[in-house]
C-alpha positions as CSV (number, residue, x, y, z in Angstrom):
1,N,-2.2,-12.7,0.8
2,G,0.1,-10.5,-1.2
3,R,-1.1,-9.3,-4.6
4,Y,1.7,-7.3,-6.2
5,I,5.2,-6.3,-5.4
6,A,7.6,-3.5,-6.3
7,F,11.2,-2.9,-5.2
8,D,13.1,0.2,-4.3
9,K,16.4,0.8,-2.5
10,G,16.5,-2.3,-0.4
11,Y,12.8,-2.5,0.3
12,A,9.9,-4.5,-1.2
13,Y,6.5,-2.9,-1.3
14,V,3.6,-5.5,-1.2
15,S,-0.1,-4.8,-1.8
16,A,-2.4,-7.1,0.1
17,Y,-6.2,-7.5,0.6
18,V,-5.6,-8.2,4.3
19,G,-9.2,-9.5,4.9
20,P,-11.7,-11.5,2.9
21,V,-13.0,-10.1,-0.3
22,G,-16.7,-9.3,-0.2
23,I,-19.3,-6.6,-0.4
24,D,-19.4,-5.5,3.2
25,P,-19.1,-1.9,4.4
26,N,-17.4,-3.2,7.6
27,A,-14.8,-5.3,5.8
28,Q,-11.2,-4.8,6.7
29,L,-9.3,-2.4,4.3
30,G,-6.3,-3.5,2.3
31,A,-2.7,-2.3,2.9
32,V,0.7,-1.9,1.4
33,F,3.6,-3.3,3.4
34,Q,7.2,-2.2,3.3
35,V,9.5,-5.2,3.7
36,D,13.3,-4.9,4.3
37,T,14.8,-7.2,1.7
38,A,17.9,-8.0,3.8
39,T,16.0,-9.2,6.9
40,L,12.5,-9.9,5.4
41,E,11.0,-8.0,8.3
42,I,7.9,-5.8,7.8
43,T,9.1,-2.3,8.6
44,A,6.0,-0.2,7.7
45,E,2.3,-0.6,6.8
46,V,-0.3,1.8,5.4
47,T,-4.0,1.2,4.9
48,V,-4.9,2.0,1.4
49,G,-8.5,1.0,0.7
50,Y,-10.3,-2.1,-0.5
51,Q,-8.6,-4.6,-2.7
52,P,-5.3,-2.9,-3.5
53,D,-3.6,-4.4,-6.6
54,E,-0.9,-3.1,-8.9
55,L,1.6,-0.6,-7.5
56,V,4.4,1.4,-9.1
57,I,7.2,3.5,-7.7
58,Q,7.9,6.7,-9.6
59,D,9.7,9.9,-8.6
60,G,9.8,8.9,-5.0
61,L,6.1,8.0,-4.7
62,I,4.3,4.7,-4.7
63,Y,1.0,4.7,-6.6
64,V,-1.5,2.0,-5.6
65,A,-4.5,1.0,-7.6
66,N,-7.5,-0.1,-5.5
67,S,-11.2,-0.2,-5.5
68,F,-12.9,3.1,-4.7
69,T,-13.3,3.5,-0.9
70,E,-14.9,6.7,0.3
71,G,-12.9,8.0,3.2
72,A,-10.4,5.2,3.3
73,A,-7.4,7.4,2.5
74,P,-7.1,11.2,2.3
75,Q,-7.1,12.7,-1.2
76,G,-3.5,13.0,-2.1
77,A,-0.8,11.4,0.1
78,A,-1.4,8.8,2.8
79,P,0.8,9.1,5.9
80,F,3.5,6.6,4.8
81,Y,7.0,7.7,4.3
82,L,9.6,5.7,2.4
83,P,13.3,5.9,3.0
84,A,14.7,9.4,2.6
85,G,11.3,11.0,3.4
86,R,9.5,9.9,0.2
87,K,5.8,9.3,0.5
88,I,3.4,6.6,-0.6
89,L,0.6,8.2,-2.6
90,V,-2.9,6.8,-2.7
91,R,-5.2,8.0,-5.5
92,K,-8.9,7.3,-5.6
């Protein structure tokens, strides 16, 4: 259930809710998937919090908007490296 998509250097980055949407502290968190546009294979995934939506790539980072999730991702950068060592950044 992909929500938004952004492209960078041969990859598509797709935000997805992953699980059902609901008020449940045990619900599965959403994710951003890295997809190789040549093979359409998922090459990486990072959990980003509940209901990730819009994302944008700027200055080698991916910024993801999602609902506030206490403890879902560290303040600052999540451990997801793009090609050439760039990071995906999750801001609460």
